[in-house]
N, C-alpha and C positions, 0 to 999 in steps of 0.2 A: 696447633691449639695453644701454643705459647707457654705451656707448662714445662719447667725445667727442674731437674733434681737439685737438691741442696748439696748432695754428695753422691759420687759414684765410687763404689768400692769394687776394685778388681782383685780377685784372688788369683795370684800367679803361682801355678803349680808346675814344677819341672816335669818333663816327660818321664824321667827316671822315677820320680816319686809317684806319678800317675800309675805307672806300670806296677810298682810295688803295692799300692793301695788296691788296685784291681785284683792282683793276685791274691792278696790277703782276703778281700771280700769274697772271692769265689772259693777259696779254700776253707773259709769259716762258715759258709752257708750252703744250702742245697741248690742255690741259684747257680746255673751253669751257662746260661745264654747271655752273651754280651748284647747290649742294645745297639741300635743301628749306628749311633754316633761312635760308640766304642769300637766298632768294626772297621772304621776308616783307618788308613795307614798313618804312620808317624809323621809324614810330611804334612798331612791335613791338620793334625793336632798342633804341629809346630806353627803352621800358618795362622791357625785360630788364636794360639797363644800370642803370637807377634801382633796380631790385629788388636787384641784386647790391651796388651801392654802399651800400644802406641795410640790408644784412644785420645789421650790428652793432647796429642799433636793436632788431631782433627777438630777437637772441641776445646780450644784454649780458654774459653770463658767459663767452663765447668770446673768444679772442684773434684779432682780425681785423687784417689788414694790407692796405691798399689801395695798390696800386702803379700808377703812371701807365704804361700800356702803350703810350703813343705813342712811347716811347723805343726805340732799337735793341735787338734781341734780347739782345745780350751785356750791355747795361746792365740789362735786366730780370732776366736770370739772376743777375747780381752782386747786385742789390738783394734778390732772393728768398733767395739764399744768406746774405746778411747777416741777414735776418730769422730764418732757420732757425738760424743760429749763436747769435743772441740767445736764442731759446727753449731751445736745448740748453744754453747756459751758465747759464741761469736754473735749470735742473733739476739741475745739478751741485752 
């Protein structure tokens, strides 16, 4: 279709932090069942993470921003907004 994004933001979450957040989510809520993706083993999640962090090698013409998602949510939001503002100011 020829449409390409102005920016691709990849949130890179370490496997350790992923497990920490999942444990916290399930201990703080009545939710007990993991979804089908969460049930896959650590190798699967490591391969998915590697694929996303290497996207810029496959699509060098795209603007990729890799953000460390181990940070608190508000910091992630602020960093993503900074990247969006950078793209928007480049287009002006």
